[in-house]
VOPAGU-2260 file (C-alpha; in pm, 1 decimal, decimal comma):
REM VOPAGU-2260
SITE   aa  ch    i         X         Y         Z
SITE  UNK   A    0     -10,6       0,0      10,6
SITE  UNK   A    1     143,8     343,6     -69,5
SITE  UNK   A    2     206,3     615,8     158,5
SITE  UNK   A    3     -45,0     860,1     -22,9
SITE  UNK   A    4    -235,0     735,9    -276,8
SITE  UNK   A    5    -297,2     944,8    -599,9
SITE  UNK   A    6    -666,8     917,6    -601,1
SITE  UNK   A    7    -605,8    1140,8    -302,5
SITE  UNK   A    8    -449,7    1430,9    -472,0
SITE  UNK   A    9    -711,2    1659,6    -634,2
SITE  UNK   A   10    -512,1    1719,4    -987,9
SITE  UNK   A   11    -758,0    1987,2   -1120,1
SITE  UNK   A   12    -776,7    2230,3    -837,9
SITE  UNK   A   13    -401,7    2191,8    -853,9
SITE  UNK   A   14    -383,1    2344,5   -1168,2
SITE  UNK   A   15    -649,0    2553,8   -1142,5
SITE  UNK   A   16    -396,5    2673,4    -866,1
SITE  UNK   A   17    -141,9    2706,2   -1095,2
SITE  UNK   A   18    -324,7    2917,7   -1316,0
SITE  UNK   A   19    -419,6    3205,5   -1058,7
SITE  UNK   A   20     -35,0    3226,0    -999,3
SITE  UNK   A   21       6,7    3252,1   -1330,0
SITE  UNK   A   22    -235,6    3473,3   -1423,3
SITE  UNK   A   23     -60,9    3730,5   -1156,5
SITE  UNK   A   24     269,6    3830,6   -1395,9
SITE  UNK   A   25     547,7    3869,3   -1111,1
SITE  UNK   A   26     873,3    4012,1   -1305,9
SITE  UNK   A   27    1190,8    4047,1   -1130,9
SITE  UNK   A   28    1158,8    4436,9    -989,2
SITE  UNK   A   29     771,9    4453,1    -996,0
SITE  UNK   A   30     691,4    4509,4    -633,7
SITE  UNK   A   31     346,0    4537,1    -671,9
SITE  UNK   A   32     285,0    4284,5    -861,3
SITE  UNK   A   33     500,8    4037,8    -671,6
SITE  UNK   A   34     383,7    4165,8    -339,5
SITE  UNK   A   35      -2,0    4095,3    -513,1
SITE  UNK   A   36      92,2    3695,2    -594,8
SITE  UNK   A   37     258,1    3748,0    -244,1
SITE  UNK   A   38     -58,9    3769,7     -43,9
SITE  UNK   A   39    -252,4    3547,8    -193,7
SITE  UNK   A   40      30,1    3299,2    -163,5
SITE  UNK   A   41      12,7    3390,3     258,7
SITE  UNK   A   42    -327,1    3374,8     248,2
SITE  UNK   A   43    -300,2    3027,6     142,1
SITE  UNK   A   44       2,1    2914,3     398,2
SITE  UNK   A   45    -247,6    3082,2     641,5
SITE  UNK   A   46    -527,1    2822,5     537,2
SITE  UNK   A   47    -249,6    2546,0     601,6
SITE  UNK   A   48    -217,3    2662,1     928,9
SITE  UNK   A   49     156,0    2834,7     883,6
SITE  UNK   A   50     278,4    3124,3    1106,7
SITE  UNK   A   51     362,7    3387,7     840,4
SITE  UNK   A   52     610,4    3707,5     857,1
SITE  UNK   A   53     677,8    3952,5     594,6
SITE  UNK   A   54    1000,4    4063,0     474,7
SITE  UNK   A   55     982,1    4401,8     307,0
SITE  UNK   A   56    1196,4    4473,9     -14,0
SITE  UNK   A   57    1204,8    4764,7    -234,5
SITE  UNK   A   58    1229,4    4533,8    -501,6
SITE  UNK   A   59     935,6    4302,2    -329,3
SITE  UNK   A   60     889,9    4162,2      -4,8
SITE  UNK   A   61    1016,5    3814,3      77,0
SITE  UNK   A   62     791,5    3590,6     291,1
SITE  UNK   A   63     886,5    3310,4     515,3
SITE  UNK   A   64     623,3    3078,0     655,3
SITE  UNK   A   65     657,6    2829,5     961,0
SITE  UNK   A   66     486,7    2531,9     932,4
SITE  UNK   A   67     443,3    2298,0    1284,5
SITE  UNK   A   68     522,5    2007,9    1302,5
SITE  UNK   A   69     347,0    1713,6    1405,0
SITE  UNK   A   70     611,1    1428,6    1529,3
SITE  UNK   A   71     661,6    1319,9    1877,3
SITE  UNK   A   72    1077,3    1265,2    1841,7
SITE  UNK   A   73    1330,0    1488,8    2036,5
SITE  UNK   A   74    1465,4    1636,9    1704,5
SITE  UNK   A   75    1254,7    1885,2    1597,4
SITE  UNK   A   76    1515,5    2072,8    1389,1
SITE  UNK   A   77    1256,4    2199,9    1069,5
SITE  UNK   A   78    1300,6    2150,7     747,3
SITE  UNK   A   79    1375,5    2404,4     525,3
SITE  UNK   A   80    1184,8    2446,7     227,2
SITE  UNK   A   81    1281,7    2709,3    -129,6
SITE  UNK   A   82    1074,6    2877,0    -356,8
SITE  UNK   A   83    1043,2    3231,0    -551,5
SITE  UNK   A   84     709,3    3387,6    -702,4
SITE  UNK   A   85     930,6    3640,4    -948,1
SITE  UNK   A   86     964,4    3546,1   -1321,1
SITE  UNK   A   87    1212,3    3658,5   -1627,4
SITE  UNK   A   88     852,8    3738,9   -1846,9
SITE  UNK   A   89     741,8    4089,2   -1855,0
SITE  UNK   A   90     440,0    4176,1   -1789,3
SITE  UNK   A   91     194,4    4110,4   -2071,9
SITE  UNK   A   92     370,5    3808,9   -2192,4
SITE  UNK   A   93      41,8    3600,9   -2094,1
SITE  UNK   A   94    -144,1    3813,3   -2351,5
SITE  UNK   A   95     152,2    3791,1   -2606,5
SITE  UNK   A   96     423,2    3553,9   -2668,4
SITE  UNK   A   97     332,4    3274,7   -2380,3
SITE  UNK   A   98       0,2    3223,2   -2341,2
SITE  UNK   A   99    -150,0    2996,3   -2080,2
SITE  UNK   A  100    -229,9    2704,4   -2318,1
SITE  UNK   A  101    -379,8    2305,3   -2216,1
SITE  UNK   A  102    -260,0    2072,6   -2522,7
SITE  UNK   A  103    -163,8    1693,4   -2515,7
SITE  UNK   A  104    -120,9    1627,1   -2117,9
SITE  UNK   A  105     109,2    1996,8   -2124,1
SITE  UNK   A  106      61,9    2313,9   -1961,8
SITE  UNK   A  107     231,4    2630,2   -2122,8
SITE  UNK   A  108     284,9    2940,6   -1973,6
SITE  UNK   A  109     502,8    3188,6   -1812,0
SITE  UNK   A  110     630,5    3092,6   -1483,3
SITE  UNK   A  111     442,3    2732,0   -1470,1
SITE  UNK   A  112     803,4    2554,6   -1466,4
SITE  UNK   A  113    1051,1    2825,7   -1385,0
SITE  UNK   A  114     842,1    2775,5   -1059,3
SITE  UNK   A  115     513,7    2846,3    -969,5
SITE  UNK   A  116     452,6    2453,3   -1092,0
SITE  UNK   A  117     693,5    2400,7    -768,0
SITE  UNK   A  118     482,7    2574,2    -569,2
SITE  UNK   A  119     168,8    2453,1    -615,3
SITE  UNK   A  120     364,6    2134,5    -550,6
SITE  UNK   A  121     466,9    2268,3    -209,7
SITE  UNK   A  122     138,8    2374,6     -90,2
SITE  UNK   A  123     -30,9    2040,4    -147,7
SITE  UNK   A  124     240,7    1844,4      -5,4
SITE  UNK   A  125     156,9    2020,2     314,2
SITE  UNK   A  126    -211,0    1999,4     292,8
SITE  UNK   A  127    -167,1    1635,7     204,8
SITE  UNK   A  128      45,4    1547,3     521,3
SITE  UNK   A  129    -230,7    1737,8     747,7
SITE  UNK   A  130    -511,0    1521,3     559,4
SITE  UNK   A  131    -375,5    1224,8     573,2
SITE  UNK   A  132    -235,4    1279,3     953,7
SITE  UNK   A  133     115,1    1163,8     872,9
SITE  UNK   A  134     390,7    1304,0    1180,9
SITE  UNK   A  135     650,7    1498,9    1009,3
SITE  UNK   A  136     941,5    1788,8    1130,0
SITE  UNK   A  137     854,6    2097,8    1167,7
SITE  UNK   A  138     884,4    2295,3     804,4
SITE  UNK   A  139     996,5    2691,1     716,2
SITE  UNK   A  140     912,7    2799,0     385,7
SITE  UNK   A  141    1152,0    3098,4     248,5
SITE  UNK   A  142     971,6    3291,5     -65,4
SITE  UNK   A  143    1189,3    3473,9    -251,2
SITE  UNK   A  144    1089,7    3769,4    -447,6
SITE  UNK   A  145    1413,7    3849,5    -643,4
SITE  UNK   A  146    1578,3    3499,0    -698,2
SITE  UNK   A  147    1545,4    3537,4   -1104,6
SITE  UNK   A  148    1838,4    3798,7   -1077,6
SITE  UNK   A  149    2034,1    3619,2    -765,8
SITE  UNK   A  150    1866,3    3677,9    -460,7
SITE  UNK   A  151    2002,9    3997,4    -337,4
SITE  UNK   A  152    1726,4    4066,2    -109,5
SITE  UNK   A  153    1706,6    3765,4       9,7
SITE  UNK   A  154    2036,9    3566,8      85,0
SITE  UNK   A  155    2067,1    3683,6     430,8
SITE  UNK   A  156    1738,8    3562,5     492,1
SITE  UNK   A  157    1774,0    3200,3     348,8
SITE  UNK   A  158    2165,0    3222,2     512,9
SITE  UNK   A  159    1969,1    3291,9     865,8
SITE  UNK   A  160    1706,7    3026,8     843,4
SITE  UNK   A  161    2019,0    2733,4     711,2
SITE  UNK   A  162    2130,9    2751,2    1093,3
SITE  UNK   A  163    1961,0    2488,1    1274,9
SITE  UNK   A  164    1756,2    2314,1     955,2
SITE  UNK   A  165    1805,4    1970,2     932,9
SITE  UNK   A  166    1793,9    1955,4     541,8
SITE  UNK   A  167    1690,3    2232,3     259,1
SITE  UNK   A  168    1473,2    2119,9     -24,1
SITE  UNK   A  169    1388,1    2366,1    -355,4
SITE  UNK   A  170    1128,1    2376,2    -541,5
SITE  UNK   A  171    1282,5    2463,7    -858,3
SITE  UNK   A  172    1237,9    2219,7   -1166,9
SITE  UNK   A  173    1434,2    1925,5   -1191,9
SITE  UNK   A  174    1633,4    1763,7   -1454,1
SITE  UNK   A  175    1404,3    1714,5   -1795,1
SITE  UNK   A  176    1367,1    1307,4   -1719,3
SITE  UNK   A  177    1277,0    1398,4   -1341,2
SITE  UNK   A  178    1594,8    1368,4   -1163,0
SITE  UNK   A  179    1625,5    1612,9    -877,8
SITE  UNK   A  180    1947,6    1863,0    -823,5
SITE  UNK   A  181    2200,4    1697,9    -599,6
SITE  UNK   A  182    2469,9    1973,8    -683,9
SITE  UNK   A  183    2471,1    2345,5    -842,7
SITE  UNK   A  184    2743,4    2501,0   -1031,0
SITE  UNK   A  185    2840,4    2858,3    -869,1
SITE  UNK   A  186    2700,6    3141,5   -1109,4
SITE  UNK   A  187    2824,5    3481,5   -1045,3
SITE  UNK   A  188    2722,4    3815,8   -1221,3
SITE  UNK   A  189    2933,8    4084,6   -1267,9
SITE  UNK   A  190    2984,0    4408,0   -1466,3
SITE  UNK   A  191    3238,9    4623,6   -1592,5
SITE  UNK   A  192    3231,7    4974,2   -1665,3
SITE  UNK   A  193    3465,4    5168,7   -1865,7
SITE  UNK   A  194    3495,6    5517,4   -1892,6
SITE  UNK   A  195    3684,4    5715,2   -2183,9
SITE  UNK   A  196    3668,0    6061,0   -2349,7
SITE  UNK   A  197    3454,5    6244,3   -2549,1
SITE  UNK   A  198    3560,1    6452,0   -2858,4
SITE  UNK   A  199    3405,6    6503,2   -3174,3
SITE  UNK   A  200    3454,3    6195,1   -3407,3
SITE  UNK   A  201    3623,3    6348,7   -3739,7
SITE  UNK   A  202    3770,6    6699,7   -3592,2
SITE  UNK   A  203    3938,8    6586,7   -3280,2
SITE  UNK   A  204    3936,1    6208,0   -3286,4
SITE  UNK   A  205    4317,7    6206,1   -3137,7
SITE  UNK   A  206    4090,8    6426,8   -2807,6
SITE  UNK   A  207    3928,3    6124,5   -2703,8
SITE  UNK   A  208    3954,6    5811,6   -2574,4
SITE  UNK   A  209    3678,8    5559,1   -2705,2
SITE  UNK   A  210    3487,7    5353,7   -2412,2
SITE  UNK   A  211    3348,7    5113,0   -2652,6
SITE  UNK   A  212    3668,4    5007,1   -2860,2
SITE  UNK   A  213    3831,2    4967,8   -2508,0
SITE  UNK   A  214    3556,6    4777,4   -2340,5
SITE  UNK   A  215    3585,4    4575,1   -2679,0
SITE  UNK   A  216    3994,8    4476,9   -2608,0
SITE  UNK   A  217    3852,8    4363,7   -2247,8
SITE  UNK   A  218    3546,2    4138,5   -2389,5
SITE  UNK   A  219    3870,9    4003,0   -2550,0
SITE  UNK   A  220    4051,2    3916,1   -2197,8
SITE  UNK   A  221    3758,9    3793,1   -2091,6
SITE  UNK   A  222    3766,5    3542,5   -2346,7
SITE  UNK   A  223    4101,6    3435,7   -2265,2
SITE  UNK   A  224    4042,8    3415,0   -1922,5
SITE  UNK   A  225    3730,4    3198,8   -2004,7
SITE  UNK   A  226    4014,6    2958,3   -2199,2
SITE  UNK   A  227    4241,9    2958,0   -1939,1
SITE  UNK   A  228    3937,4    2774,2   -1716,9
SITE  UNK   A  229    3740,8    2496,1   -1950,6
SITE  UNK   A  230    3550,3    2405,0   -1646,1
SITE  UNK   A  231    3407,8    2766,1   -1672,4
SITE  UNK   A  232    3104,9    2895,4   -1833,2
SITE  UNK   A  233    3038,6    3272,8   -1991,2
SITE  UNK   A  234    2839,6    3433,1   -2158,7
SITE  UNK   A  235    2803,5    3831,8   -2222,3
SITE  UNK   A  236    2404,7    3907,1   -2144,0
SITE  UNK   A  237    2405,4    4310,9   -2211,4
SITE  UNK   A  238    2613,8    4571,1   -2385,4
SITE  UNK   A  239    2571,5    4897,6   -2374,2
SITE  UNK   A  240    2713,2    5274,0   -2442,5
SITE  UNK   A  241    2829,2    5540,4   -2663,5
SITE  UNK   A  242    2497,2    5754,7   -2810,2
SITE  UNK   A  243    2624,7    5894,3   -3112,3
SITE  UNK   A  244    2808,0    5777,3   -3401,3
SITE  UNK   A  245    2989,1    6157,0   -3456,3
SITE  UNK   A  246    3109,5    6083,6   -3079,1
SITE  UNK   A  247    3376,9    5932,9   -2950,8
SITE  UNK   A  248    3235,0    5727,5   -2654,0
SITE  UNK   A  249    3268,5    5841,8   -2322,7
SITE  UNK   A  250    3096,7    5541,9   -2160,6
SITE  UNK   A  251    3045,6    5144,2   -2244,1
SITE  UNK   A  252    2985,9    4877,3   -1994,1
SITE  UNK   A  253    2854,7    4477,0   -2036,8
SITE  UNK   A  254    2705,4    4239,3   -1784,4
SITE  UNK   A  255    2860,7    3878,4   -1785,7
SITE  UNK   A  256    2748,1    3559,6   -1639,1
SITE  UNK   A  257    2982,3    3305,4   -1507,6
SITE  UNK   A  258    2945,6    2929,9   -1426,5
SITE  UNK   A  259    3186,8    2740,3   -1236,1
SITE  UNK   A  260    3200,4    2390,1   -1099,6
SITE  UNK   A  261    3426,2    2392,0    -824,2
SITE  UNK   A  262    3552,6    2675,3    -594,7
SITE  UNK   A  263    3886,2    2703,5    -693,4
SITE  UNK   A  264    3803,1    2766,6   -1076,7
SITE  UNK   A  265    3549,4    3011,8    -913,8
SITE  UNK   A  266    3854,3    3223,0    -718,0
SITE  UNK   A  267    4074,6    3214,6    -995,9
SITE  UNK   A  268    3796,2    3312,9   -1266,6
SITE  UNK   A  269    3713,5    3634,1   -1079,0
SITE  UNK   A  270    4070,3    3717,0    -930,8
SITE  UNK   A  271    4158,6    3754,3   -1288,0
SITE  UNK   A  272    3874,5    3981,3   -1369,9
SITE  UNK   A  273    3970,7    4216,6   -1112,6
SITE  UNK   A  274    4285,4    4237,3   -1258,5
SITE  UNK   A  275    4148,3    4425,1   -1561,3
SITE  UNK   A  276    4328,3    4747,4   -1612,6
SITE  UNK   A  277    4268,8    4954,8   -1936,0
SITE  UNK   A  278    4492,3    4906,8   -2263,1
SITE  UNK   A  279    4439,7    5292,7   -2425,6
SITE  UNK   A  280    4586,4    5580,5   -2265,0
SITE  UNK   A  281    4231,3    5821,0   -2133,6
SITE  UNK   A  282    4055,7    5476,5   -1989,5
SITE  UNK   A  283    3958,8    5330,0   -1702,3
SITE  UNK   A  284    3806,3    5000,6   -1629,2
SITE  UNK   A  285    3593,0    4848,8   -1335,1
SITE  UNK   A  286    3508,0    4519,2   -1250,6
SITE  UNK   A  287    3193,9    4486,4   -1014,4
SITE  UNK   A  288    2995,3    4219,8    -856,2
SITE  UNK   A  289    2625,1    4207,9    -912,3
SITE  UNK   A  290    2516,6    3891,8    -755,0
SITE  UNK   A  291    2714,4    3577,9    -681,3
SITE  UNK   A  292    2567,0    3246,4    -572,3
SITE  UNK   A  293    2840,6    3022,8    -407,2
SITE  UNK   A  294    2949,5    2609,5    -607,1
SITE  UNK   A  295    2727,3    2380,6    -370,0
SITE  UNK   A  296    2918,0    1975,1    -412,7
SITE  UNK   A  297    2793,9    1685,5    -366,3
SITE  UNK   A  298    2852,2    1571,4     -23,3
SITE  UNK   A  299    3077,1    1300,8      97,6
SITE  UNK   A  300    2779,0    1103,3     191,2
SITE  UNK   A  301    2418,5    1036,0      37,8
SITE  UNK   A  302    2195,6     997,4     382,8
SITE  UNK   A  303    1927,9    1257,5     219,8
SITE  UNK   A  304    1939,6    1099,5    -148,6
SITE  UNK   A  305    1895,6     807,4       7,5
SITE  UNK   A  306    1630,1     919,0     203,0
SITE  UNK   A  307    1414,5    1047,1    -140,6
SITE  UNK   A  308    1486,1     708,3    -268,6
SITE  UNK   A  309    1323,2     580,5      26,4
SITE  UNK   A  310     990,2     833,9      19,2
SITE  UNK   A  311     985,5     737,6    -351,1
SITE  UNK   A  312     920,7     382,8    -313,2
SITE  UNK   A  313     723,0     437,3     -33,0
SITE  UNK   A  314     453,4     606,4    -307,4
SITE  UNK   A  315     551,0     390,4    -586,3
SITE  UNK   A  316     820,7     679,0    -788,1
SITE  UNK   A  317    1162,5     590,9    -861,9
SITE  UNK   A  318    1404,8     873,4    -803,6
SITE  UNK   A  319    1747,1     964,2    -933,9
SITE  UNK   A  320    1928,2    1238,0    -846,4
SITE  UNK   A  321    2277,3    1397,5    -996,4
SITE  UNK   A  322    2429,6    1753,0   -1007,9
SITE  UNK   A  323    2305,5    2072,7   -1257,7
SITE  UNK   A  324    2467,2    2370,5   -1408,6
SITE  UNK   A  325    2198,0    2608,3   -1324,9
SITE  UNK   A  326    2210,0    2784,5   -1013,3
SITE  UNK   A  327    1931,6    2866,7    -747,7
SITE  UNK   A  328    1903,4    2937,8    -376,4
SITE  UNK   A  329    2010,3    2641,6    -275,4
SITE  UNK   A  330    2371,4    2720,5    -345,5
SITE  UNK   A  331    2372,1    2899,6     -79,7
SITE  UNK   A  332    2205,6    2585,9     172,3
SITE  UNK   A  333    2425,6    2327,9      -5,5
SITE  UNK   A  334    2790,1    2558,2      44,6
SITE  UNK   A  335    2657,5    2644,7     395,5
SITE  UNK   A  336    2648,9    2175,4     484,5
SITE  UNK   A  337    2271,6    2182,4     512,0
SITE  UNK   A  338    2249,8    1819,7     326,1
SITE  UNK   A  339    2014,0    1982,3      59,2
SITE  UNK   A  340    1788,1    1874,5    -288,7
SITE  UNK   A  341    1609,9    2095,5    -568,6
SITE  UNK   A  342    1415,7    2024,9    -812,5
SITE  UNK   A  343    1096,3    1939,2    -635,6
SITE  UNK   A  344     844,5    2091,0    -909,4
SITE  UNK   A  345     660,8    1947,7   -1200,8
SITE  UNK   A  346     875,2    1786,6   -1490,6
SITE  UNK   A  347     873,2    1959,2   -1782,7
SITE  UNK   A  348    1124,5    2207,4   -2004,7
SITE  UNK   A  349    1190,3    2540,4   -2161,4
SITE  UNK   A  350    1242,1    2752,5   -1854,1
SITE  UNK   A  351    1311,6    3144,7   -1975,1
SITE  UNK   A  352    1195,4    3008,6   -2345,5
SITE  UNK   A  353     884,6    3091,4   -2492,6
SITE  UNK   A  354     797,2    2703,1   -2535,7
SITE  UNK   A  355     770,3    2682,6   -2128,6
SITE  UNK   A  356     577,8    2375,4   -2021,2
SITE  UNK   A  357     512,4    2081,7   -1744,9
SITE  UNK   A  358     373,9    1782,6   -1792,3
SITE  UNK   A  359      38,8    1830,3   -1583,8
SITE  UNK   A  360      20,0    1467,4   -1436,8
SITE  UNK   A  361     322,9    1524,2   -1260,4
SITE  UNK   A  362     190,6    1811,1   -1054,0
SITE  UNK   A  363      34,0    1561,2    -846,1
SITE  UNK   A  364     304,5    1320,1    -884,5
SITE  UNK   A  365     578,5    1544,6    -698,9
SITE  UNK   A  366     322,1    1700,5    -421,2
SITE  UNK   A  367     324,2    1287,3    -334,3
SITE  UNK   A  368     677,5    1274,3    -336,5
SITE  UNK   A  369     741,5    1558,8    -215,6
SITE  UNK   A  370     484,4    1496,2     110,8
SITE  UNK   A  371     640,8    1084,1     166,9
SITE  UNK   A  372    1013,6    1345,9     175,3
SITE  UNK   A  373     889,8    1532,3     463,5
SITE  UNK   A  374     765,9    1221,3     625,0
SITE  UNK   A  375    1087,9    1045,8     605,3
SITE  UNK   A  376    1320,4    1333,3     718,1
């Protein structure tokens, strides 16, 4: 007999809640939009018996929800759960390039996969534990408003709740085959700023110093840094500068995303970035770290993955895990030594892409798996 039967989950209700969350578009940085969804989620957690607390931020509030434990054991350290309610999609996407669509057993829409589907999985798992009277540890959910840009407003909040957590569970999307994520690469966002000296591009070019040309040369150096660190990924995501074609540009900048497999590579590459120096007279070059998530390596022991395997078997599911290149808030929990797993959201594909989608049937499956895992910790 399964710990929780699939018939116990109202899949239609899960779909309806997901639709409601997706209709409230929540691009990172839009505090009003984010807080509107957060209010809905807070009321939902209150219904499920949580004590909730808001942590204000200019870019949208973060929420901590404390669900009481029901076990009789001496060790009542909480399980820390991590989610975010921001997405990469601007307001208006739902009525434009990425509409809500249910077709062939899949649900399409902005944020269904990353990660509003995971939020529905979490709340349903907590509800299942209560409905079935299944003992579990206290659960703390930290819901982050700016995860997609590195969680700058919530890093301290996550670290604070790591102190007494027995484990950390993330509700980001899993691997495409449903495997959970047992480690993550480190991730750093950096900005290179260049200043030059403006002058007339035809009458007095020698009086100028082109910030754009200097930036191009600096990006060649960045390319070499990447080549010297073959286990690193480097993407120049934005570039800007100048104003008119008849003016030697006085300012230019770019933002770079860097991913690291290990701490030594991270330290070496970032040290090289900070050593960038101007190539041409009259220019200055600075490198600034915008956000940084540390490398989360796989633990020496797999006690948490073993618990996941047992939890899966208890509900008739076989679940595996492996590292992931993408970064998330579990980078921090894992790097701080808290046993961590991520990817408990529904199975799908298309994170940050126009074909973002989930397999509808995996919403209840992942909720059952999560409830079982919480019961096994």
